[in-house]
C-alpha positions in Angstrom: 0.0 0.0 0.0 1.0 3.7 -0.4 3.6 4.9 2.1 3.8 1.4 3.6 0.3 1.7 5.0 -2.0 -1.3 5.0 -5.7 -1.3 4.0 -6.5 -0.7 7.7 -4.5 2.5 7.8 -1.6 1.2 9.9 2.0 0.3 9.0 2.9 -3.4 8.7 5.0 -3.0 11.9 2.0 -1.5 13.8 -0.2 -4.3 12.6 2.3 -6.9 13.7 2.7 -5.3 17.1 -1.1 -5.1 17.5 -1.5 -8.7 16.6 1.2 -9.7 19.1 -0.3 -7.7 22.0 -3.9 -8.9 21.3 -2.6 -12.5 21.1 -0.9 -12.1 24.5 -4.2 -10.9 26.1 -6.3 -13.6 24.3 -3.9 -16.3 25.4 -5.1 -15.6 29.0 -8.7 -16.4 28.0 -8.6 -20.0 26.9 -12.1 -21.2 26.4 -13.6 -17.8 25.8 -14.2 -18.5 22.1 -16.6 -21.3 23.0 -18.6 -19.0 25.3 -18.8 -16.3 22.6 -19.8 -18.8 20.0 -22.8 -19.8 22.2 -23.6 -16.1 22.6 -23.7 -15.6 18.9 -25.8 -18.7 18.5 -28.3 -17.2 21.0 -27.7 -20.1 23.4 -26.6 -18.4 26.5 -28.6 -19.4 29.6 -29.8 -22.6 27.9 -31.2 -20.6 25.0 -33.8 -18.8 27.2 -34.3 -15.3 25.8 -36.2 -14.4 29.0 -33.1 -15.2 31.1 -30.9 -13.3 28.6 -33.2 -10.3 29.1 -33.1 -10.7 32.9 -29.3 -10.8 32.6 -29.2 -7.6 30.5 -31.7 -5.9 32.8 -29.7 -6.5 36.0 -26.4 -5.8 34.2 -27.8 -2.4 33.1 -28.0 -1.1 36.7 -24.3 -1.6 37.3 -24.3 -4.7 39.5 -21.1 -6.8 39.6 -21.7 -9.3 36.9 -20.4 -12.6 38.5 -21.2 -11.9 42.1 -24.6 -10.2 41.7 -26.0 -10.5 38.2 -25.4 -14.2 37.6 -26.8 -15.3 41.0 -29.9 -13.1 40.4 -30.5 -14.7 37.0 -29.9 -18.2 38.4 -32.6 -17.5 41.1 -35.0 -16.3 38.4 -34.2 -19.4 36.4 -35.1 -21.6 39.3 -38.4 -19.8 39.9 -39.1 -19.9 36.1 -38.6 -23.7 36.1 -41.2 -23.9 38.9 -43.5 -21.6 36.8 -43.5 -19.0 39.5 -42.4 -16.3 37.1 -42.8 -15.6 33.4 -40.7 -17.7 31.1 -41.4 -16.2 27.7 -41.2 -12.8 26.1 -45.0 -12.6 25.6 -45.5 -13.2 29.3 -42.7 -10.9 30.4 -44.3 -8.2 28.2 -47.2 -8.2 30.6 -45.2 -8.5 33.8 -46.0 -6.6 36.9 -43.4 -5.9 39.6 -45.6 -7.9 42.0 -45.2 -10.9 39.8 -41.5 -11.2 40.5 -41.2 -9.9 44.0 -39.0 -10.6 46.0 -36.7 -11.8 43.1 -36.8 -8.4 41.5 -36.7 -5.4 43.7 -35.3 -2.8 41.4 -38.2 -1.0 39.6 -35.9 0.6 36.9 -34.5 -2.7 35.7 -37.9 -4.4 35.8 -39.4 -1.6 33.7 -36.6 -1.9 31.2 -37.0 -5.7 30.9 -40.7 -5.4 30.4 -40.3 -2.5 27.9 -37.7 -4.5 25.8 -40.0 -7.6 25.9 -42.8 -5.5 24.5 -40.6 -4.0 21.9 -39.4 -7.4 20.8 -42.9 -8.9 20.8 -43.9 -6.1 18.4 -41.3 -7.4 15.9 -42.5 -11.0 16.0 -43.0 -12.0 12.4 -44.9 -15.2 13.0 -47.2 -16.1 15.9 -45.4 -19.4 16.3 -41.8 -18.0 16.0 -39.9 -19.0 19.1 -38.3 -16.3 21.3 -34.7 -17.1 20.0 -35.8 -16.4 16.5 -37.5 -13.2 17.6 -34.3 -11.9 19.2 -32.2 -13.0 16.3 -34.5 -11.4 13.7 -34.5 -8.1 15.7 -30.7 -8.1 16.2 -30.1 -8.8 12.5 -32.3 -5.9 11.4 -31.8 -3.2 14.1 -29.2 -0.6 13.3 -26.3 0.7 15.3 -26.5 4.2 13.8 -29.5 6.0 15.3 -30.0 3.2 17.8 -31.6 5.6 20.3 -34.6 6.0 17.9 -35.3 2.3 17.6 -38.1 0.6 19.5 -35.6 -1.1 21.9 -33.3 1.8 22.1 -36.1 4.1 23.1 -37.0 2.0 26.1 -36.3 3.8 29.4 -33.2 2.4 30.9 -31.7 1.0 27.7 -28.3 2.6 27.0 -26.0 1.8 24.2 -24.3 -0.9 26.3 -27.5 -2.7 27.0 -28.5 -2.3 23.3 -25.3 -3.8 22.1 -25.4 -6.6 24.7 -28.8 -7.6 23.4 -27.5 -7.5 19.8 -24.6 -9.7 20.7 -26.8 -12.3 22.4 -29.0 -12.0 19.3 -26.2 -13.1 17.1 -24.4 -9.9 16.0 -20.6 -10.0 16.3 -20.1 -6.5 17.8 -18.9 -4.9 21.0 -20.0 -2.9 24.0 -18.4 0.5 24.7 -18.4 0.3 28.5 -15.7 1.8 30.7 -13.8 -1.5 31.2 -13.8 -2.2 27.5 -12.6 1.3 26.7 -9.9 1.2 29.4 -8.5 -2.2 28.2 -8.7 -1.4 24.5 -6.8 1.9 25.1 -4.2 -0.1 27.1 -3.9 -2.6 24.2 -3.5 0.2 21.6 -0.9 2.0 23.8 1.1 -1.2 24.2 1.1 -1.8 20.5 2.0 1.8 19.7 -1.2 2.3 17.7 -3.3 5.4 17.7 -7.0 4.7 16.9 -10.1 6.7 18.1 -11.7 5.5 21.3 -13.4 8.6 22.8 -16.9 8.3 21.4 -19.0 5.2 21.9 -19.5 4.6 18.1 -15.8 5.4 17.6 -14.8 2.7 20.1 -17.1 0.1 18.5 -15.6 0.9 15.1 -12.1 0.7 16.5 -12.8 -2.7 18.0 -14.2 -3.9 14.7 -11.0 -2.6 13.1 -8.8 -4.3 15.6 -10.8 -7.5 15.1 -10.1 -7.5 11.3 -6.4 -6.8 11.8 -6.0 -9.5 14.5 -8.5 -12.1 13.2 -10.4 -11.9 16.5 -14.1 -11.5 16.7 -15.3 -8.1 18.3 -17.4 -10.1 20.7 -14.3 -12.0 21.9 -12.3 -8.8 22.3 -15.2 -7.4 24.4 -15.4 -10.4 26.7 -11.6 -10.5 26.9 -11.5 -7.1 28.5 -13.9 -8.2 31.2 -12.3 -11.6 31.8 -8.7 -10.3 32.3 -9.9 -8.2 35.2 -8.9 -9.5 38.7 -11.1 -10.3 41.6 -8.8 -10.5 44.6 -5.7 -12.2 43.5 -7.4 -14.2 40.7 -8.1 -13.3 37.2 -11.8 -13.6 36.3 -11.1 -16.0 33.4 -9.4 -18.4 35.8 -12.0 -17.9 38.5 -15.1 -18.2 36.3 -13.9 -20.4 33.4 -16.3 -23.3 34.3 -19.2 -20.9 35.0 -18.9 -19.5 31.5 -19.9 -22.9 30.2 -23.2 -22.7 31.9 -24.2 -19.1 31.3 
């Protein structure tokens, strides 16, 4: 390419260094590709879209994922198996807070979950379509640009991170621009000596896509990597929760 630049706008040396740094980080996350593959196949939480939505709702209010969100979703799952709480999108769309007390005490996250369920229900193309197909059809057609104006993006409590998280679980290989993702991606770029935009949310998502193309890593894997290389106590999350990822 002209001036030694690749099609991605970096020098060959920069691309080599970026691949090396990303490879170093990804090597710490053995098994993550399998988890991300299930996410893209909409098979997290046993393929239950209701549980995926509960997961996203609790995650949206800033709870620690592994110590608070996962146990809360697991509790909902147990109640769902006993038919004590709604187990489908159509039932969740008509949920009242009383229906899920004491499992669900946060009104904001409950309203968000119900609002998203209603928005997804409105997109159901066929009455007999299962919930997984509804989520996948929505994710495949809903845009990133102008996401705030979409039916799901307009639900109170849905920010870009929740929106992207739902798209990821619906089969779209993309990323979430949360503060941990941003911090680790900036760290990776600095270690590789690469200057790519990370300030804006859409800029960061685009940069992660770009890094994915250069390094042959899926954006969803890069996103989960940034979370899993964090430490809890003296143990890295990937080592601490590797087996749990196979279940969720």
